[in-house]
C-alpha positions as CSV (number, residue, x, y, z in Angstrom):
1,M,-14.3,31.2,-2.0
2,I,-17.4,28.9,-2.4
3,S,-20.6,30.4,-0.9
4,G,-23.2,28.4,1.0
5,N,-23.7,26.3,4.1
6,I,-24.7,22.7,4.7
7,I,-28.2,22.7,6.1
8,G,-29.5,19.2,5.7
9,L,-28.4,15.6,5.7
10,Q,-30.7,12.9,4.3
11,I,-29.8,9.2,4.9
12,F,-31.3,6.2,3.0
13,D,-31.0,2.5,3.7
14,V,-30.8,1.0,0.2
15,R,-30.6,-2.7,-0.4
16,F,-30.5,-4.7,-3.7
17,P,-31.5,-8.4,-3.6
18,T,-28.3,-9.7,-5.4
19,S,-28.4,-12.9,-3.3
20,D,-31.3,-14.1,-5.5
21,S,-28.9,-14.7,-8.4
22,L,-25.8,-15.3,-6.3
23,D,-24.1,-12.2,-7.7
24,G,-21.2,-11.4,-5.4
25,S,-21.1,-14.8,-3.8
26,D,-17.8,-16.0,-2.3
27,A,-16.4,-18.5,0.2
28,M,-17.0,-16.2,3.2
29,N,-20.1,-14.3,2.0
30,P,-22.3,-16.9,0.2
31,D,-25.5,-14.7,-0.2
32,P,-24.7,-11.0,-0.2
33,D,-27.4,-8.4,-0.8
34,Y,-25.4,-5.4,-2.2
35,S,-26.5,-2.4,-0.1
36,A,-25.6,1.2,0.6
37,A,-26.0,3.6,3.4
38,Y,-26.7,6.6,1.2
39,V,-26.2,10.2,2.1
40,V,-27.5,13.5,0.5
41,L,-26.0,16.8,1.7
42,E,-28.3,19.8,1.2
43,T,-27.2,23.4,1.1
44,D,-28.8,26.9,1.3
45,R,-27.3,28.0,-2.0
46,G,-30.5,27.9,-3.9
47,D,-29.1,26.3,-7.1
48,G,-30.2,22.7,-6.2
49,V,-26.7,21.3,-6.1
50,E,-26.4,18.5,-3.5
51,G,-23.5,16.3,-2.4
52,H,-24.1,12.5,-2.7
53,G,-22.2,9.8,-1.0
54,L,-22.5,6.2,0.1
55,T,-20.9,3.4,2.1
56,F,-21.2,-0.2,0.8
57,T,-22.4,-3.1,2.9
58,I,-23.8,-6.5,1.9
59,G,-27.2,-6.4,3.6
60,R,-28.0,-6.9,7.3
61,G,-26.2,-4.3,9.4
62,N,-26.8,-1.5,6.9
63,E,-29.1,0.0,9.4
64,I,-26.2,0.3,11.9
65,V,-24.2,2.3,9.4
66,V,-27.2,4.5,8.9
67,A,-27.4,5.1,12.7
68,A,-23.6,6.0,12.8
69,I,-24.0,8.5,9.9
70,N,-26.8,10.1,11.9
71,A,-24.5,10.3,14.9
72,L,-22.1,12.4,12.8
73,R,-24.8,14.7,11.6
74,P,-24.0,17.5,14.2
75,L,-20.4,17.7,12.9
76,V,-21.6,18.6,9.4
77,I,-24.8,20.6,9.7
78,G,-24.3,24.3,9.9
79,H,-20.8,24.3,8.5
80,S,-19.9,26.3,5.4
81,I,-19.0,24.5,2.2
82,D,-15.8,26.6,2.0
83,E,-14.7,25.4,5.4
84,F,-14.3,22.0,3.7
85,A,-13.1,23.1,0.3
86,S,-10.4,25.5,1.6
87,A,-8.9,22.8,4.0
88,P,-10.3,19.3,3.4
89,G,-7.6,17.8,5.6
90,A,-8.6,20.0,8.6
91,F,-12.3,19.2,8.1
92,W,-11.5,15.4,8.0
93,K,-9.8,15.7,11.3
94,H,-12.8,17.6,12.6
95,L,-15.1,14.7,11.5
96,T,-12.9,12.0,13.0
97,G,-11.9,14.0,16.1
98,D,-15.0,13.9,18.2
99,S,-13.6,12.2,21.3
100,Q,-16.7,10.3,22.3
101,L,-17.5,9.1,18.8
102,R,-13.8,8.3,18.2
103,W,-13.9,5.9,21.1
104,I,-16.1,3.5,19.1
105,G,-13.4,3.4,16.4
106,P,-11.0,4.9,16.5
107,E,-11.0,5.4,12.7
108,K,-12.2,1.9,12.0
109,G,-15.4,-0.1,12.0
110,V,-18.9,1.2,11.6
111,I,-18.1,4.8,12.6
112,H,-15.4,4.9,9.9
113,L,-17.8,3.5,7.3
114,A,-20.1,6.3,8.2
115,T,-17.3,8.8,8.0
116,A,-16.6,7.7,4.4
117,A,-20.2,8.3,3.3
118,I,-20.1,11.9,4.5
119,V,-16.6,12.6,3.4
120,N,-17.3,11.3,-0.1
121,A,-20.5,13.3,-0.2
122,L,-18.5,16.5,0.6
123,W,-16.1,15.8,-2.2
124,D,-19.0,15.1,-4.5
125,L,-20.6,18.5,-3.6
126,W,-17.3,20.4,-4.1
127,A,-16.6,18.7,-7.4
128,K,-20.1,19.5,-8.7
129,L,-19.8,23.2,-7.6
130,E,-16.4,23.3,-9.5
131,K,-18.1,21.6,-12.4
132,K,-15.4,18.9,-12.5
133,P,-15.3,15.2,-12.2
134,L,-13.6,14.1,-9.0
135,W,-10.4,12.9,-10.7
136,K,-10.0,16.3,-12.4
137,L,-10.7,18.2,-9.2
138,L,-8.0,16.2,-7.5
139,S,-5.6,16.4,-10.4
140,D,-5.8,20.2,-10.6
141,L,-4.8,20.5,-6.9
142,T,-1.2,21.6,-6.1
143,P,1.1,19.2,-4.4
144,A,0.8,21.3,-1.2
145,Q,-3.0,21.0,-1.4
146,I,-2.8,17.3,-1.8
147,V,-0.5,16.9,1.1
148,E,-2.8,19.1,3.3
149,M,-5.8,16.8,2.8
150,V,-4.0,13.9,4.5
151,D,-4.0,13.3,8.3
152,W,-0.3,12.6,8.8
153,R,-0.7,11.4,12.4
154,Y,0.8,7.9,12.8
155,L,2.4,8.0,9.3
156,T,5.6,10.0,9.6
157,D,7.8,7.1,10.5
158,A,7.1,5.8,7.0
159,L,6.6,9.0,5.0
160,M,7.0,12.6,5.9
161,P,4.7,15.2,4.4
162,S,7.7,17.1,2.9
163,D,8.8,13.9,1.2
164,A,5.3,13.3,-0.2
165,Q,5.2,16.8,-1.5
166,E,8.5,16.4,-3.2
167,M,7.3,13.1,-4.8
168,L,4.2,14.9,-6.1
169,E,6.2,17.9,-7.4
170,R,8.4,15.6,-9.6
171,L,5.3,14.5,-11.5
172,V,3.7,18.0,-12.0
173,P,5.5,18.7,-15.3
174,T,4.1,15.5,-17.0
175,R,0.6,15.5,-15.5
176,Q,-1.0,16.7,-18.7
177,D,0.7,14.0,-20.7
178,R,-0.9,11.3,-18.5
179,E,-4.2,13.1,-18.5
180,R,-4.3,13.1,-22.3
181,E,-3.4,9.4,-22.3
182,M,-6.2,8.6,-19.9
183,L,-8.7,10.5,-22.0
184,R,-7.5,8.7,-25.1
185,D,-7.1,5.1,-23.8
186,G,-8.9,4.8,-20.5
187,Y,-7.7,3.0,-17.4
188,P,-7.1,-0.8,-17.4
189,A,-9.7,-3.0,-15.7
190,Y,-10.2,-6.6,-14.7
191,T,-13.4,-8.5,-14.4
192,T,-14.7,-10.5,-11.4
193,S,-18.1,-11.0,-12.9
194,A,-17.2,-14.4,-14.4
195,G,-15.9,-15.9,-11.2
196,W,-18.4,-15.7,-8.4
197,L,-18.4,-18.9,-6.3
198,G,-22.1,-19.7,-6.7
199,Y,-22.0,-19.8,-10.5
200,S,-22.4,-23.0,-12.5
201,D,-19.6,-24.3,-14.7
202,E,-21.5,-23.4,-17.8
203,K,-22.1,-19.9,-16.5
204,I,-18.4,-19.4,-15.8
205,R,-17.6,-20.6,-19.4
206,R,-20.2,-18.3,-20.9
207,L,-19.2,-15.3,-18.9
208,C,-15.5,-15.8,-19.6
209,R,-16.2,-15.9,-23.4
210,E,-18.3,-12.8,-23.2
211,A,-15.6,-10.9,-21.2
212,I,-13.0,-11.9,-23.7
213,G,-15.3,-10.5,-26.4
214,E,-15.5,-7.3,-24.4
215,G,-11.7,-6.9,-24.4
216,F,-10.8,-8.1,-20.9
217,T,-7.4,-9.6,-20.4
218,H,-7.5,-10.1,-16.6
219,F,-10.0,-12.4,-14.8
220,K,-10.6,-13.1,-11.1
221,M,-12.1,-16.2,-9.5
222,K,-13.4,-16.7,-6.0
223,V,-11.9,-19.7,-4.1
224,G,-11.7,-21.1,-0.6
225,A,-14.7,-23.3,0.1
226,D,-13.6,-26.6,-1.3
227,L,-10.1,-27.4,-2.7
228,Q,-11.1,-30.0,-5.3
229,D,-13.9,-27.8,-6.5
230,D,-11.5,-24.8,-6.7
231,I,-9.0,-26.9,-8.8
232,R,-11.8,-27.9,-11.1
233,R,-13.2,-24.4,-11.5
234,A,-9.7,-22.9,-12.0
235,K,-9.0,-25.4,-14.8
236,I,-12.3,-24.3,-16.4
237,M,-11.4,-20.6,-16.2
238,R,-7.8,-21.1,-17.4
239,D,-9.1,-23.3,-20.2
240,E,-11.5,-20.6,-21.3
241,I,-9.2,-17.6,-21.1
242,G,-6.1,-19.3,-22.4
243,G,-2.5,-19.1,-21.3
244,D,-1.9,-15.6,-22.6
245,R,-4.4,-13.9,-20.3
246,T,-4.1,-13.2,-16.6
247,M,-5.9,-14.9,-13.8
248,M,-6.3,-13.9,-10.1
249,V,-7.9,-15.8,-7.2
250,D,-9.6,-14.4,-4.1
251,A,-10.2,-16.3,-0.9
252,N,-12.1,-13.6,1.0
253,Q,-10.3,-14.2,4.3
254,R,-11.3,-17.9,4.4
255,W,-8.0,-19.6,5.5
256,D,-5.5,-19.8,8.4
257,V,-2.0,-19.0,7.3
258,G,-0.8,-22.6,6.9
259,D,-4.0,-23.5,5.0
260,A,-3.5,-20.6,2.7
261,I,0.0,-21.6,1.8
262,D,-1.0,-25.3,1.2
263,W,-4.1,-24.4,-0.7
264,M,-2.3,-22.0,-3.0
265,K,0.4,-24.5,-3.8
266,S,-2.4,-26.7,-5.1
267,L,-3.7,-23.8,-7.2
268,A,-0.3,-22.7,-8.5
269,F,-0.8,-24.6,-11.7
270,C,-3.3,-22.0,-13.0
271,K,-0.5,-19.3,-12.6
272,P,-2.5,-16.7,-10.7
273,M,-1.1,-13.2,-10.6
274,W,-2.2,-12.9,-7.0
275,I,-4.0,-14.5,-4.1
276,E,-6.4,-11.9,-2.6
277,E,-7.3,-11.8,1.1
278,P,-5.9,-15.2,1.9
279,T,-6.4,-14.8,5.7
280,S,-7.7,-12.4,8.3
281,P,-7.5,-8.9,7.0
282,D,-6.1,-7.8,10.3
283,D,-3.2,-10.3,10.3
284,I,-0.3,-8.3,8.9
285,L,2.4,-10.8,9.9
286,G,0.3,-13.7,8.6
287,H,0.0,-11.9,5.2
288,A,3.8,-11.5,5.3
289,A,4.4,-15.2,5.9
290,I,2.1,-16.1,3.0
291,A,3.8,-13.5,0.8
292,R,7.2,-15.1,1.5
293,A,5.8,-18.6,0.7
294,M,4.2,-17.4,-2.5
295,E,7.3,-15.6,-3.9
296,P,9.0,-18.8,-5.3
297,L,5.7,-19.6,-7.0
298,G,5.5,-16.2,-8.7
299,I,2.2,-15.4,-6.9
300,G,1.7,-12.0,-5.2
301,V,-0.5,-11.3,-2.2
302,A,-3.2,-8.7,-2.5
303,T,-5.4,-7.2,0.2
304,G,-7.0,-4.1,1.4
305,E,-10.8,-4.1,0.9
306,H,-11.2,-4.8,4.7
307,C,-8.2,-2.8,5.8
308,H,-9.5,-0.3,8.4
309,N,-7.3,2.7,7.8
310,R,-4.1,4.2,6.6
311,V,-2.2,2.9,9.7
312,M,-2.9,-0.7,8.8
313,F,-1.9,-0.1,5.2
314,K,1.4,1.5,6.4
315,Q,2.2,-1.7,8.4
316,L,1.3,-4.0,5.5
317,L,3.7,-2.0,3.3
318,Q,6.4,-1.8,5.9
319,A,6.2,-5.6,6.6
320,K,6.3,-6.5,2.9
321,S,3.0,-8.3,3.3
322,I,1.5,-7.3,0.0
323,R,2.6,-7.0,-3.6
324,Y,-0.7,-5.3,-4.6
325,C,-2.5,-2.7,-2.6
326,Q,-6.3,-2.8,-2.7
327,I,-7.9,0.4,-1.5
328,D,-11.6,0.5,-0.8
329,S,-13.4,3.9,-1.2
330,C,-15.7,3.3,1.7
331,R,-13.8,1.1,4.1
332,L,-11.2,3.9,4.4
333,G,-12.4,7.2,5.6
334,G,-13.3,8.6,2.2
335,V,-11.2,10.4,-0.4
336,N,-8.8,12.0,2.1
337,E,-7.6,8.7,3.6
338,V,-7.6,7.0,0.1
339,V,-5.1,9.7,-1.0
340,A,-3.0,9.0,2.1
341,V,-2.7,5.3,1.1
342,L,-2.0,6.2,-2.5
343,L,1.0,8.2,-1.3
344,L,2.2,5.5,1.0
345,A,2.0,2.9,-1.8
346,A,3.9,5.1,-4.2
347,K,6.6,5.5,-1.6
348,F,7.0,1.7,-1.2
349,G,6.7,1.1,-4.9
350,I,3.6,-1.1,-4.6
351,P,0.9,-0.8,-7.3
352,I,-2.7,0.3,-6.4
353,C,-5.3,-2.2,-7.6
354,P,-8.6,-1.0,-6.0
355,H,-11.4,-3.2,-4.8
356,A,-14.7,-2.5,-6.6
357,G,-16.9,-5.5,-6.0
358,G,-20.0,-3.8,-4.7
359,V,-22.7,-1.2,-5.5
360,G,-21.2,2.1,-6.4
361,L,-17.5,1.1,-5.9
362,C,-16.7,1.0,-9.6
363,E,-18.1,4.5,-9.9
364,Y,-15.9,5.7,-7.0
365,V,-12.6,4.0,-7.8
366,Q,-12.3,5.0,-11.4
367,H,-11.7,8.5,-10.2
368,E,-9.1,7.5,-7.6
369,S,-7.2,5.2,-10.0
370,I,-7.0,7.9,-12.7
371,F,-5.8,10.5,-10.1
372,D,-3.2,8.1,-8.8
373,Y,-1.8,7.6,-12.3
374,I,-1.8,11.3,-13.2
375,C,-0.5,12.8,-10.0
376,V,0.9,10.2,-7.5
377,S,2.4,7.1,-9.1
378,G,2.9,8.2,-12.7
379,S,3.0,4.5,-13.7
380,L,0.5,1.8,-14.9
381,E,2.9,-1.0,-14.2
382,G,1.2,-3.7,-12.2
383,R,-1.9,-1.5,-11.8
384,I,-5.4,-2.7,-12.7
385,T,-8.8,-1.8,-11.3
386,E,-11.6,-4.2,-10.5
387,Y,-14.9,-4.1,-12.5
388,V,-18.1,-5.9,-11.8
389,D,-21.1,-5.5,-14.1
390,H,-23.8,-5.2,-11.4
391,L,-26.2,-2.4,-10.6
392,H,-24.7,0.4,-12.6
393,E,-28.1,1.2,-14.1
394,H,-29.2,2.8,-10.9
395,F,-26.6,5.7,-11.2
396,V,-27.1,8.9,-13.2
397,D,-23.5,8.9,-14.4
398,P,-22.5,5.2,-14.4
399,C,-19.0,4.0,-15.1
400,V,-18.3,2.9,-18.6
401,V,-15.9,0.1,-19.5
402,K,-14.9,-0.5,-23.2
403,N,-12.3,-2.8,-24.5
404,G,-11.4,-3.8,-20.9
405,R,-10.7,-0.2,-19.8
406,Y,-12.6,2.3,-17.7
407,Q,-13.5,5.3,-19.8
408,V,-12.7,8.6,-18.1
409,P,-15.8,10.1,-16.5
410,M,-16.5,13.6,-17.6
411,C,-19.6,14.6,-15.6
412,S,-19.1,16.7,-12.5
413,G,-19.0,14.9,-9.1
414,T,-18.0,11.4,-8.0
415,S,-20.4,9.5,-10.3
416,I,-22.3,8.3,-7.3
417,T,-25.6,10.1,-7.6
418,M,-28.3,7.5,-7.7
419,F,-31.7,7.9,-9.5
420,P,-34.4,8.9,-7.0
421,D,-36.6,6.1,-8.3
422,S,-33.9,3.5,-7.5
423,I,-33.5,4.9,-4.0
424,R,-37.3,4.7,-3.4
425,K,-37.7,1.3,-4.9
426,F,-34.9,-0.4,-3.0
427,S,-35.1,1.5,0.3
428,Y,-35.3,-0.9,3.2
429,P,-37.7,-2.1,4.5
430,A,-39.8,-2.1,1.3
431,K,-42.2,-4.4,-0.5
432,R,-40.8,-5.8,-3.7
C-alpha cells in the first residue's frame, strides 16, 4: 500500500514560440506555438515527490484546457494515492464519470485533453514512488492488472477482457528477453524534423543529411498545401535519403477523400510507406476508402493523433481504415486509454506507430512504445516511433535518441518533469 493523499493541483499555461522558426509547420497548421497545459500534483507525504503531467496544444486555446483541468480538480484533491495505484482503471472511470462534466465530451475534446494531463500526472507520481520509469512500472504489472486499467465499455464487441488477458499471458514468459533487447538496442525512431512545410529546400537537404549522419533510416515530410510544390519537395527528400531509406508523408487532414486519392497517386513515385491523416480525423469510412485506393500503390494509411478515444480507434480497426495506428499520449485519456488502444491494435494485427510531434510527446511515447513491445505486441514489425528534435532541453529527463533509436529511459516517472525555470520563462502571458 502506498501512503499519502493528493492535496494540491497546480496548473501552468506554458507556450513556446516555435512559430518564429516555423518548427512544426504543416498544411493545416502553418504557425504553431508548441504549448502545454501543465499539471503538478502535490501530496502530504513530506518527501517532496510530485506527479507531473501535460497536455499538448499549439498555442491559442491552451487557456481553455487549463480551465478544463481546473474543473476536474475536485475529482482528484483529497483522494489517496493508493486509491489510484491499487485500481487505476476504477480511478479512470471516476475521473471520466462525472455526469455533468461528461456531457461536454463525452470522453473527447477539451475535457478529455484535461483528463489526459491529470491521468498522466497520476502515473508519473506512482512511477516515481515505485522508483521506476513508466515503461518498467507497466511492464512489471500482471496481465490481470493491465486488463483492469482499461475501461472496457464500448469495446467488447471487438475484444473481450478475457481474450486480452489471454493475449498478454502468452507473452509473459518472454518479457525479459524483449526487455533486455530494448536496453541493449533501443526502440526504432523516425524523424519529422527535416520535413516541416515551412522549411526551405536547402534546409530540407541539410537536415536530411544530418539525420542520415545520426543513423535515421525513416523520414517524414509534410504535404498538402500545393501539389506541384509537394512533388518538388518529395523529389528533394527522396534524392537526399536515397532509395534504400524509407519515406512517409503527412497531410494533416488537408484533403477531401477524392482529393487525397488523386494527390497521393501523384506522389506515389516517391514510394511513401504511408500517407498520414489524409482527411478528416473523424471520417472512418473516408479513411477506409483511401486505404482501399492506396493498397495497389503499396501505400498504407496512418492516423490517430486526433483520434478522440478508444471507440474511434476500435472503428478504424474494424473498418480496415488504417495500416498504422498512431496513438497520442494526450489526445487519448492518458496512459489507461493508450493501453486500451495498444490491446485493440494487437488484436487486429496493426502496428503502433505513435505520434510525437509536439512538446513532451517524445518523452511520453517512448515509454508506451517500449511497453507495447515487451508486453502487448511482442513484435517490432512495422513499428516505428516519431521523433522531433524540439524543446527537449526543457525537461529534467529528456528522451535520448542515438543511431536512430530511442534509448530506454531509466529515471523514475514519465520523463515529463519540466525545469521550473522553463515553466516560469514560458508561462503565458509573459514578456519575452
